[in-house]
C-alpha positions, 0 to 999 in steps of 0.5 A, spaced: 489 489 517 491 495 514 493 496 507 494 501 501 488 502 497 491 503 490 497 504 486 500 511 488 506 515 486 509 521 489 516 525 487 520 528 492 526 532 490 531 534 495 537 539 493 538 535 486 536 528 487 530 525 485 525 520 489 519 517 486 515 513 490 511 507 487 506 503 492 501 498 490 497 493 494 499 486 493 497 479 496 502 475 495 510 476 495 510 473 488 505 478 486 510 484 490 516 481 486 512 482 479 510 489 481 517 490 483 520 487 476 515 491 472 518 498 476 525 496 475 524 495 467 520 502 467 525 505 470 532 502 468 535 508 466 535 510 474 541 510 479 537 505 484 530 502 484 529 500 492 524 495 493 520 493 500 514 489 501 511 486 507 505 481 505 501 476 509 495 477 514 501 477 520 506 481 516 510 474 516 513 475 509 518 482 509 523 484 504 527 489 502 534 491 498 538 497 498 539 496 491 546 499 491 546 504 496 550 504 502 547 498 507 541 500 511 540 507 508 534 505 503 531 498 503 531 498 511 528 505 512 522 504 508 521 497 510 521 500 518 516 505 515 511 500 512 511 496 519 511 502 523 504 504 520 502 497 521 501 496 514 501 489 510 500 487 503 504 493 500 510 493 495 514 499 495 519 501 490 523 508 490 526 510 484 532 514 485 536 519 480 542 522 483 542 529 481 550 530 483 549 531 490 551 526 496 546 526 501 550 522 506 547 516 509 543 519 514 540 524 508 539 518 504 535 514 509 531 520 511 530 522 503 528 514 502 523 514 508 520 521 506 518 519 499 515 512 501 511 516 506 509 521 501 507 514 496 503 511 501 499 518 502 498 517 495 495 510 495 491 511 501 491 507 507 485 503 508 482 497 513 481 491 510 476 486 513 474 479 511 467 479 510 461 475 508 456 476 503 449 473 504 442 474 500 436 473 503 429 474 501 423 477 505 417 480 505 416 488 504 414 489 511 420 487 514 424 492 510 424 497 515 426 493 521 432 490 517 434 497 515 434 499 522 437 493 524 443 493 520 445 501 522 445 498 529 449 492 528 454 495 523 453 491 517 451 493 510 445 492 506 448 491 499 444 492 492 436 491 494 432 488 489 425 489 489 420 484 486 414 480 489 419 480 495 425 484 497 432 480 496 
């Protein structure tokens, strides 16, 4: 599945309103809610803290809130961006400081979506793949064959230990 690599933050200012995107990888809805609560606590002086998250290998847990913005202008556009990018296990909070200029419903939706996109770019997109770590020991005469086999078959050789045998 696709997710974000690490925590990312980006700021977007349009006219005077200021949008700060906070993006984090999360594993569960509970972890997403804790991340959201932490951002809301840190930015409690903000006009709005709009959260959205998608969790689960099949994106089965999805949630968003407009946090007092006009219905459908903030949380849902951010959630749609996450799903359109085919991301999961990601939580986003867009912090908004008003700035005195009204953007209108379309302007709000575009601003929240753009801020979220910048935050996702800052966090970096990655592919998460399930893998199994195996450890084998063998004679030195097989090292070059196994190294070639690994590059042909697309698996990685981890840390190689050189003792009386190769592990």
